[in-house]
C-alpha positions as CSV (number, residue, x, y, z in Angstrom):
1,M,-19.3,15.3,-10.6
2,S,-15.9,14.6,-9.1
3,H,-15.8,11.2,-11.1
4,A,-16.3,9.3,-14.0
5,S,-17.0,5.0,-14.3
6,L,-14.5,3.7,-15.5
7,S,-15.7,1.2,-19.1
8,T,-17.6,-2.2,-18.5
9,A,-14.1,-3.5,-20.2
10,A,-11.9,-1.8,-17.9
11,Q,-13.6,-2.6,-14.5
12,T,-14.0,-6.6,-15.8
13,A,-10.9,-6.7,-17.0
14,Y,-9.6,-5.1,-13.5
15,A,-12.0,-8.0,-11.2
16,S,-9.9,-10.7,-13.7
17,I,-6.9,-9.6,-12.3
18,T,-8.1,-9.2,-8.9
19,S,-9.6,-12.8,-8.8
20,A,-6.1,-14.1,-10.0
21,S,-3.6,-12.9,-7.8
22,R,-5.5,-13.6,-5.0
23,L,-4.7,-17.1,-5.6
24,E,-2.1,-18.0,-3.2
25,D,-0.6,-20.7,-5.4
26,L,0.2,-18.2,-7.9
27,R,3.3,-16.9,-6.5
28,T,6.0,-19.8,-5.9
29,V,9.9,-19.6,-6.1
30,A,9.6,-20.4,-9.6
31,D,8.5,-16.5,-10.0
32,L,10.9,-15.1,-7.6
33,P,13.9,-12.5,-8.9
34,G,17.3,-13.2,-8.1
35,S,19.5,-16.7,-8.7
36,F,21.1,-19.1,-6.6
37,S,24.8,-19.9,-5.8
38,K,26.4,-22.7,-4.6
39,K,29.8,-22.8,-2.5
40,I,32.2,-25.1,-1.4
41,V,33.8,-25.1,2.3
42,K,35.7,-28.1,3.0
43,G,34.4,-30.3,0.8
44,R,30.7,-29.4,1.4
45,D,28.2,-27.9,-0.6
46,Y,26.2,-24.8,0.8
47,W,23.6,-22.9,-0.8
48,Y,23.1,-19.1,-1.1
49,Y,20.0,-16.7,-2.6
50,Q,21.5,-13.8,-4.3
51,T,18.3,-10.8,-4.7
52,A,18.4,-7.3,-4.4
53,D,17.0,-5.0,-1.8
54,L,14.9,-2.1,-1.8
55,T,17.5,0.3,-2.6
56,G,19.1,-2.1,-5.1
57,K,21.6,-3.4,-3.5
58,Q,22.9,-6.6,-4.2
59,I,22.4,-9.7,-0.7
60,Q,23.4,-12.9,-0.4
61,I,21.1,-15.0,2.4
62,F,22.6,-18.3,3.4
63,L,20.0,-21.6,2.8
64,G,21.9,-24.0,4.1
65,L,23.6,-27.1,3.4
66,A,22.8,-28.9,0.2
67,S,19.7,-30.8,0.3
68,H,17.0,-32.7,-1.6
69,E,14.5,-29.9,-0.7
70,L,17.1,-27.2,-2.0
71,T,17.7,-29.0,-5.0
72,D,13.8,-28.9,-5.7
73,L,13.6,-26.1,-5.2
74,I,16.5,-24.9,-7.2
75,A,14.7,-27.0,-10.1
76,L,11.8,-25.0,-9.3
77,H,12.9,-21.7,-10.0
78,R,15.0,-22.7,-12.9
79,S,11.8,-23.6,-14.5
80,G,11.1,-20.3,-15.1
81,G,8.2,-18.2,-13.7
82,G,4.9,-18.8,-16.1
83,K,2.1,-17.5,-13.6
84,T,4.0,-14.6,-12.9
85,L,4.3,-13.8,-17.4
86,H,0.1,-14.5,-17.2
87,L,-0.3,-12.0,-14.4
88,R,1.6,-9.6,-16.2
89,Q,-0.1,-9.9,-19.5
90,L,-4.1,-9.8,-17.2
91,A,-2.0,-6.3,-15.9
92,R,-1.0,-5.0,-18.8
93,Q,-4.6,-6.1,-20.4
94,A,-6.4,-4.0,-17.7
95,I,-3.9,-1.0,-18.0
96,A,-4.8,-1.2,-22.0
97,A,-8.8,-0.9,-20.9
98,G,-8.4,2.1,-18.9
99,C,-7.6,0.9,-15.5
100,L,-4.7,2.9,-13.5
101,S,-1.4,2.1,-12.8
102,I,1.3,2.9,-10.8
103,V,5.2,3.8,-11.3
104,P,7.9,1.3,-12.6
105,A,9.9,2.2,-9.4
106,H,7.1,2.5,-6.7
107,A,5.9,-1.1,-7.8
108,K,9.1,-2.4,-7.7
109,I,9.5,-1.3,-3.6
110,L,5.8,-3.0,-3.7
111,E,6.7,-5.9,-4.7
112,R,9.5,-6.6,-2.8
113,L,7.7,-5.8,0.7
114,S,5.2,-8.0,-0.7
115,D,8.3,-10.9,-1.2
116,A,9.3,-9.9,2.5
117,G,5.8,-10.9,3.9
118,F,5.0,-7.8,5.1
119,F,1.3,-7.7,4.1
120,R,0.5,-11.0,5.2
121,A,2.1,-10.1,8.5
122,G,-0.9,-7.4,8.8
123,G,1.2,-4.5,6.7
124,I,-1.2,-2.1,5.1
125,L,-0.4,0.3,2.3
126,V,-0.9,4.1,3.2
127,G,-1.1,7.6,1.6
128,T,-1.9,8.7,-2.0
129,H,-1.1,5.3,-3.6
130,V,-4.0,4.1,-1.9
131,Y,-5.8,7.0,-3.2
132,M,-5.0,6.7,-6.7
133,A,-6.5,3.3,-6.4
134,Y,-9.7,3.4,-5.1
135,Q,-10.5,3.9,-8.4
136,N,-9.9,0.7,-10.1
137,Y,-11.1,-0.7,-6.7
138,L,-14.5,1.4,-6.7
139,G,-14.3,1.5,-11.0
140,I,-14.4,5.1,-11.5
141,R,-11.9,8.0,-12.3
142,W,-11.3,10.8,-10.7
143,D,-12.1,13.8,-13.0
144,C,-9.3,16.0,-12.3
145,A,-12.0,19.0,-13.9
146,A,-14.6,18.9,-12.0
147,Q,-16.0,22.2,-11.3
148,T,-17.2,21.0,-7.8
149,L,-14.7,19.8,-6.0
150,D,-11.8,22.3,-7.8
151,L,-9.4,19.7,-8.6
152,D,-7.4,22.6,-10.7
153,Q,-5.9,24.4,-7.8
154,N,-5.5,21.1,-6.2
155,P,-2.5,19.8,-9.0
156,D,-0.8,17.3,-6.8
157,F,-4.0,15.2,-5.1
158,L,-3.3,12.3,-6.9
159,H,0.4,12.2,-7.7
160,P,1.8,9.9,-5.1
161,G,4.8,12.5,-4.9
162,R,8.4,10.3,-4.6
163,N,7.5,8.4,-1.0
164,V,5.9,5.0,-0.8
165,S,4.1,5.1,3.0
166,V,3.6,1.6,4.6
167,A,2.0,1.4,8.1
168,I,2.1,-1.7,10.4
169,P,0.1,-1.7,14.2
170,S,2.8,-1.5,16.7
171,G,1.9,-5.1,18.3
172,V,2.6,-6.9,15.4
173,T,5.4,-9.0,15.1
174,M,6.6,-10.9,11.8
175,D,7.1,-14.9,11.9
176,M,9.3,-15.4,8.4
177,G,10.1,-18.9,9.5
178,S,13.4,-20.7,7.9
179,E,14.8,-18.8,4.9
180,I,14.0,-22.3,3.1
181,E,10.3,-22.1,4.5
182,A,9.9,-18.7,3.3
183,L,11.1,-19.6,-0.2
184,K,8.4,-21.8,-0.3
185,M,5.8,-19.9,0.4
186,G,7.2,-17.6,-2.4
187,F,9.1,-14.9,-0.2
188,V,12.6,-14.1,0.4
189,P,13.3,-12.4,3.5
190,V,15.2,-9.5,2.9
191,K,18.1,-8.2,5.1
192,S,16.8,-4.5,6.7
193,L,13.3,-2.8,5.9
194,T,13.8,1.0,7.5
195,T,13.1,4.3,5.9
196,Y,15.2,3.7,3.0
197,V,16.6,6.6,0.5
198,K,17.7,5.2,-2.7
199,S,21.5,5.8,-3.3
200,D,20.9,7.7,-7.1
201,E,17.5,8.7,-6.3
202,Q,17.8,10.9,-2.7
203,D,14.4,12.3,-2.8
204,L,12.8,8.2,-2.9
205,Q,12.2,6.9,0.5
206,I,9.8,4.4,1.9
207,D,8.5,5.2,5.0
208,F,7.2,3.3,7.6
209,V,4.8,4.1,10.5
210,T,2.4,3.0,12.5
211,C,-0.1,4.0,15.4
212,M,0.8,6.3,18.8
213,H,1.4,3.5,21.8
214,R,2.2,4.4,25.1
215,G,5.4,5.9,24.5
216,G,3.6,8.4,22.3
217,D,5.5,9.1,19.4
218,T,8.6,7.5,20.7
219,P,9.8,5.5,16.9
220,V,8.8,1.4,17.5
221,L,10.9,-1.0,16.7
222,I,9.5,-4.1,14.8
223,K,12.6,-6.4,15.3
224,A,11.5,-8.9,12.2
225,L,11.5,-6.3,9.7
226,R,14.7,-4.2,11.8
227,A,12.6,-1.3,10.4
228,T,11.6,1.4,12.7
229,M,8.3,2.8,12.6
230,R,7.3,6.3,13.4
231,P,4.5,7.0,15.6
232,L,1.2,8.8,13.8
233,K,-1.4,10.5,15.5
234,F,-5.1,8.8,14.6
235,M,-3.1,6.4,12.5
236,E,-5.6,3.0,13.8
237,F,-8.1,4.7,12.7
238,S,-7.0,3.7,9.2
239,M,-5.6,0.3,9.9
240,E,-8.8,-0.8,11.2
241,A,-10.4,-3.7,9.1
242,P,-8.4,-3.2,6.5
243,I,-9.4,-4.3,2.8
244,Q,-7.3,-6.0,0.3
245,I,-7.1,-3.8,-3.1
246,T,-5.0,-5.2,-6.6
247,L,-2.5,-2.3,-7.8
248,L,-1.6,-2.5,-11.0
249,A,1.9,-1.6,-13.1
250,Q,3.2,-2.9,-16.1
251,R,5.5,-5.7,-14.5
252,G,2.7,-7.3,-13.1
253,A,-0.1,-7.0,-10.1
254,M,0.0,-7.4,-6.3
255,T,-2.5,-7.3,-3.5
256,V,-1.8,-5.5,-0.5
257,N,-3.8,-4.3,2.2
258,A,-5.5,-1.0,2.2
259,P,-7.9,1.6,4.6
260,P,-11.2,1.1,3.8
261,P,-12.6,4.1,1.4
262,E,-14.7,6.1,3.8
263,K,-12.0,5.5,7.3
264,Y,-9.2,6.9,4.4
265,A,-11.7,10.0,3.9
266,L,-12.3,10.5,7.4
267,H,-8.5,9.7,8.7
268,K,-7.6,12.8,5.9
269,L,-10.2,14.8,7.9
270,L,-8.7,14.2,11.2
271,V,-4.6,14.7,9.8
272,Y,-6.0,18.0,8.1
273,G,-5.4,20.0,11.3
274,E,-2.7,18.3,12.9
275,R,-0.5,19.5,9.9
276,P,2.0,22.4,11.0
277,Q,1.5,25.7,8.9
278,N,5.2,24.5,6.9
279,M,2.7,21.7,5.5
280,R,0.1,23.4,4.3
281,I,0.0,22.0,1.2
282,K,-0.1,18.7,2.4
283,A,-3.0,19.7,4.3
284,S,-4.7,21.2,0.9
285,K,-4.4,17.3,-0.5
286,D,-5.5,15.7,2.5
287,L,-8.9,17.9,2.3
288,A,-9.3,17.3,-1.7
289,Q,-8.6,13.7,-1.3
290,A,-11.6,13.4,1.6
291,A,-13.5,15.7,-0.4
292,S,-13.5,13.3,-3.3
293,L,-14.0,10.5,-1.8
294,I,-17.3,11.9,0.6
295,D,-18.6,13.1,-2.6
296,Y,-18.5,9.8,-4.2
297,L,-19.6,8.1,-0.5
298,S,-22.5,10.2,0.1
299,K,-23.8,9.5,-3.3
300,N,-23.5,5.6,-3.3
301,D,-22.7,4.4,0.5
302,A,-24.5,7.4,2.5
303,E,-25.3,5.1,5.3
304,L,-22.0,3.7,6.0
305,L,-20.7,6.9,5.1
306,A,-22.3,7.9,8.4
307,D,-22.0,4.9,10.2
308,T,-18.2,5.6,10.4
309,W,-18.2,9.2,10.8
310,A,-20.7,8.3,14.0
311,G,-18.1,5.6,15.1
312,L,-15.4,8.5,15.1
313,M,-17.2,11.1,16.9
314,G,-17.8,8.3,19.8
315,R,-13.9,8.5,20.2
316,G,-13.4,11.6,22.6
317,P,-13.2,14.9,22.6
318,S,-10.0,15.5,20.9
319,W,-10.8,13.0,18.0
320,R,-14.2,15.3,17.2
321,G,-12.0,18.5,17.6
322,R,-9.8,17.8,14.8
323,A,-12.4,15.5,12.7
324,T,-14.9,18.3,13.2
325,E,-12.1,21.5,12.4
326,G,-11.9,19.6,9.2
327,L,-15.3,18.6,8.1
328,M,-15.6,22.8,8.3
329,A,-12.3,23.3,6.6
330,L,-14.3,20.3,3.8
331,K,-17.3,22.5,3.7
332,E,-15.7,26.2,3.5
333,Q,-13.8,25.2,0.5
334,Y,-15.8,22.3,-1.0
335,P,-19.5,23.9,-0.3
336,D,-20.9,21.5,-3.3
337,V,-20.2,18.6,-1.4
338,D,-23.1,16.6,0.3
339,T,-21.4,16.4,4.0
340,S,-25.4,15.9,5.2
341,A,-23.9,11.9,6.2
342,L,-21.4,13.7,8.6
343,V,-23.5,14.7,11.1
344,V,-22.0,17.1,14.2
């Protein structure tokens, strides 16, 4: 087997924190990082919100002239974030029970994106972070010692690397509203969201991608985010009908949009053949992740896997060609994986 079931305690703990993290009223201004500062200009009081952007640099957001509404928000913030503490406790209990967590640096980045309204606007988490999160979502743990998948030959297939990858449909526009309205919802708008490289960790970056459009691979600017998205072939397949997954970290939990496992698996077959020769290591990782998910789905939901594959094969010759190429490579490298649901 390529996976083992998580304990009942772990699955129960994950279910509990998933329910808690999805409650819309859990995050309020009281739970936000940062602080408020006041400036007096010509005898009038003006308020600013100070917080760190994705690189850790402090930014200051103008909120406006002092008002009863702002006074109430600031008082709520200073009252403390009891709900955030509750989520943190639940997350740590789930991790202690055996659920998988993400590293603190990546958790901080994703939390900042969430606070900026990225996921509410349709943004989707993609890449190995999602693949790792499927374990808690499905109630399993990938077995790196599984001989059927020869995972010891792919030591990086469970490692997210130094990149946090997110995607957003090119046609989506974000309406953050006024800064005050954003604060009411618990979301702090950030000054600039683009491909970030951390100043003190040059190999830690955030990649923004989107699906191909009429302009081909020309980068797409999302004005509301001030972000340039890199179009990728076949990305729309992963971005259709996303699900919600709760990510765990020692600092707490957050719910993000993610591709359904069956679409993630088949998308990996699609992109396998698109990788150039200098990215063969990543191509092998694509194939290993696809193999483990297809192995799981063939045992637990073969009908869903077959339907998703049939839909993919009906998208045209270029889609069929790439998907078939990936499937043939999977059969060759992982002959023990049941691919009977994938009919060419």
